[in-house]
C-alpha positions as CSV (number, residue, x, y, z in Angstrom):
1,M,-11.8,16.8,3.8
2,R,-12.8,18.7,7.0
3,F,-16.4,17.5,6.7
4,S,-15.5,13.9,6.0
5,R,-13.2,13.7,9.0
6,S,-15.9,15.3,11.2
7,A,-18.3,12.6,9.9
8,D,-15.8,9.9,10.8
9,R,-15.6,11.3,14.4
10,A,-19.4,11.6,14.7
11,F,-20.1,8.0,13.4
12,G,-17.1,6.4,15.0
13,T,-15.6,5.3,11.7
14,E,-12.1,6.7,12.2
15,G,-9.4,4.1,11.6
16,T,-11.8,1.7,9.9
17,V,-11.6,0.4,6.3
18,D,-14.6,2.3,5.0
19,T,-14.2,5.9,6.3
20,F,-15.8,9.0,4.9
21,E,-12.3,10.4,4.5
22,R,-11.4,7.5,2.2
23,Q,-14.6,7.9,0.2
24,W,-13.8,11.6,-0.2
25,R,-10.3,10.9,-1.4
26,E,-11.5,8.2,-3.9
27,I,-14.0,10.7,-5.4
28,R,-11.4,13.5,-5.6
29,H,-8.6,11.5,-6.9
30,G,-10.5,9.2,-9.2
31,S,-7.7,8.9,-11.7
32,L,-5.3,7.4,-9.2
33,L,-4.8,3.7,-8.6
34,E,-7.5,2.2,-6.5
35,G,-6.4,2.1,-2.9
36,F,-3.8,4.8,-3.2
37,P,-6.0,7.7,-2.0
38,E,-6.7,5.8,1.2
39,Y,-2.9,5.2,1.7
40,V,-2.2,8.9,1.2
41,G,-4.6,9.7,4.1
42,H,-2.5,7.4,6.4
43,E,0.8,8.7,5.0
44,G,-0.2,12.3,6.0
45,R,-0.5,11.2,9.7
46,A,2.3,8.7,10.0
47,A,5.0,9.2,12.6
48,E,7.6,7.2,10.5
49,I,7.6,6.5,6.7
50,R,9.9,3.8,5.2
51,L,10.1,3.7,1.4
52,Y,11.8,1.4,-1.1
53,E,11.5,2.4,-4.7
54,V,12.6,0.9,-8.0
55,G,12.8,2.7,-11.4
56,V,11.6,6.2,-10.6
57,I,12.0,8.7,-7.7
58,P,9.1,8.3,-5.3
59,G,6.5,11.0,-5.1
60,L,7.6,12.3,-1.7
61,L,11.0,13.2,-3.2
62,Q,10.0,14.4,-6.7
63,T,10.6,17.9,-7.9
64,P,7.5,19.5,-9.6
65,E,9.3,19.2,-12.9
66,Y,10.0,15.5,-12.5
67,A,6.4,14.9,-11.4
68,S,5.1,16.9,-14.4
69,V,7.2,14.9,-16.9
70,L,5.8,11.6,-15.5
71,A,2.2,12.8,-15.6
72,G,2.7,14.2,-19.1
73,S,4.0,10.8,-20.3
74,A,0.8,9.2,-19.0
75,V,-1.2,11.8,-21.0
76,K,0.7,11.0,-24.2
77,R,0.0,7.3,-23.6
78,G,-3.7,8.1,-23.3
79,A,-3.8,6.7,-19.8
80,I,-5.1,10.0,-18.2
81,T,-6.4,13.4,-19.3
82,P,-4.4,16.6,-19.0
83,E,-6.7,17.6,-16.1
84,Q,-5.9,14.3,-14.3
85,A,-2.2,14.9,-14.9
86,D,-2.5,18.3,-13.2
87,E,-4.3,16.6,-10.3
88,R,-1.5,14.1,-9.9
89,V,1.2,16.8,-9.8
90,S,-0.9,18.8,-7.3
91,L,-1.2,15.7,-5.1
92,V,2.6,15.2,-5.1
93,A,2.9,18.8,-3.8
94,E,0.2,18.2,-1.2
95,R,1.8,15.0,0.1
96,Q,5.2,16.8,0.5
97,A,3.6,19.7,2.3
98,R,2.1,17.4,4.9
99,L,5.6,16.3,5.8
100,V,6.4,19.8,7.0
101,R,4.7,19.7,10.4
102,T,5.7,19.7,14.0
103,P,7.0,17.2,14.9
104,P,7.9,16.1,11.4
105,P,7.7,12.4,10.6
106,L,10.9,10.3,10.3
107,V,11.4,9.4,6.7
108,F,13.6,6.6,5.7
109,V,14.2,6.0,1.9
110,V,16.1,3.3,0.1
111,L,16.3,3.9,-3.7
112,D,17.3,1.2,-6.1
113,E,20.2,2.6,-8.4
114,S,17.7,2.4,-11.3
115,C,15.9,5.4,-9.8
116,L,19.0,7.5,-10.4
117,R,20.0,6.1,-13.7
118,R,16.7,6.3,-15.5
119,P,16.7,9.7,-17.4
120,I,13.4,11.5,-16.9
121,G,12.7,14.7,-18.7
122,G,16.3,15.4,-19.8
123,P,19.5,16.6,-18.2
124,A,18.1,19.8,-16.5
125,V,15.2,17.9,-14.9
126,M,17.5,15.1,-13.7
127,E,20.1,17.5,-12.3
128,A,17.4,19.3,-10.3
129,Q,15.9,16.0,-9.1
130,L,19.3,14.7,-8.0
131,A,20.0,18.0,-6.2
132,R,16.7,17.5,-4.4
133,L,17.8,14.1,-3.2
134,V,20.9,15.6,-1.7
135,E,18.9,18.3,0.1
136,F,16.5,15.6,1.4
137,A,19.4,13.6,2.8
138,E,20.6,16.7,4.8
139,L,17.3,17.1,6.7
140,P,17.4,16.2,10.4
141,N,14.4,13.8,10.1
142,T,15.5,11.8,7.0
143,V,17.8,9.0,6.1
144,L,18.6,8.2,2.4
145,H,20.3,5.1,1.1
146,V,21.0,4.0,-2.5
147,A,21.0,0.2,-3.2
148,P,23.5,-0.1,-6.0
149,F,23.3,-2.6,-8.8
150,D,26.4,-4.5,-7.5
151,M,24.3,-5.5,-4.4
152,G,23.1,-8.2,-6.8
153,E,20.5,-10.5,-5.2
154,R,21.1,-9.1,-1.7
155,P,18.2,-6.5,-1.6
156,S,15.3,-7.7,0.5
157,F,12.7,-6.6,-2.0
158,R,12.2,-6.9,-5.7
159,L,9.2,-4.4,-5.9
160,P,8.5,-1.1,-4.3
161,I,7.2,-1.2,-0.7
162,T,6.2,1.3,1.9
163,V,5.9,0.8,5.7
164,L,4.1,3.3,7.9
165,T,4.4,3.7,11.6
166,L,1.3,5.5,12.8
167,P,1.2,7.8,15.9
168,D,-0.2,4.9,18.0
169,R,2.9,2.8,16.9
170,S,0.7,0.5,14.8
171,L,2.2,-0.6,11.5
172,M,0.8,-0.6,8.0
173,S,2.4,-1.6,4.7
174,Y,1.5,-0.5,1.2
175,A,2.3,-2.2,-2.1
176,E,0.9,-1.9,-5.6
177,S,-0.1,-4.3,-8.4
178,S,-0.9,-3.3,-11.9
179,Q,-4.6,-3.0,-10.9
180,R,-4.7,-1.6,-7.4
181,G,-2.8,-0.6,-4.2
182,H,-3.1,-2.9,-1.2
183,L,-2.9,-1.8,2.5
184,E,-1.8,-4.4,5.0
185,R,-2.8,-3.7,8.6
186,E,-2.2,-7.1,10.2
187,S,1.0,-6.9,12.3
188,T,1.8,-10.5,11.7
189,S,2.2,-9.7,8.0
190,V,3.8,-6.2,8.3
191,L,6.5,-7.1,10.9
192,P,8.4,-9.4,8.5
193,I,8.4,-6.6,5.9
194,L,9.7,-4.2,8.5
195,T,12.5,-6.7,9.4
196,A,13.4,-7.1,5.8
197,Y,13.5,-3.3,5.4
198,H,15.9,-3.0,8.3
199,Q,18.1,-5.7,6.7
200,L,18.0,-3.8,3.4
201,Q,19.2,-0.6,5.2
202,A,22.0,-2.5,6.9
203,D,23.2,-4.0,3.6
204,A,23.0,-0.8,1.6
205,P,25.9,1.7,1.5
206,S,25.8,4.4,4.2
207,Q,24.0,7.7,3.6
208,A,27.3,9.5,3.1
209,A,28.3,6.9,0.4
210,S,24.9,7.1,-1.2
211,V,25.0,10.9,-1.4
212,A,28.5,10.6,-2.9
213,M,27.1,8.4,-5.6
214,I,24.4,10.8,-6.4
215,N,26.9,13.7,-6.6
216,Q,29.1,11.6,-8.9
217,L,26.1,11.2,-11.3
218,R,25.5,14.9,-11.2
219,K,29.0,15.4,-12.4
220,G,28.6,12.9,-15.1
221,T,30.9,10.4,-13.5
222,P,29.9,6.7,-14.1
């Protein structure tokens, strides 16, 4: 990593599509979806991160146990090897560690209710994961909302989306298909996504109400 970033500085390729850092990440994380290692590099430097997720807890908020269950499931399906599963779990920890810096990034998260309802790894794993969400919401640089099912058609997105604000205030969005991840850098394309994200936050219940919902689930209350 250090060498690849030095090479980018030396050759003036920092911030371009084909950086040495991106190539290094693609080689190291070959089992990941194409485009995702490049996204991770930008995520680690972002000043603001906005996430919307459906179905599963996003990596930045996963406990090690939750991440291990997901990776282990991919091994059972024959999608990846056990070594690649370990690599995925390690990457989750690395991504979370990069958030602990000075100053820390602002992290805004909206979770579809399905993220909370889908049982991953059994009651003990889910209890620890829900507790992690509550801890995340208590941090000074985070905001957490849950978009409940009864919002119906109102949520702005149907699929997961991430919007990054980089230190120079430029914007970038990231979304995935079944084949690869796609980074969008054109502000004319990213700004409407950012606007839709703000609308989603405004429509969703408050953080206090969202945390109350999570705690109700922890107690087994429907």
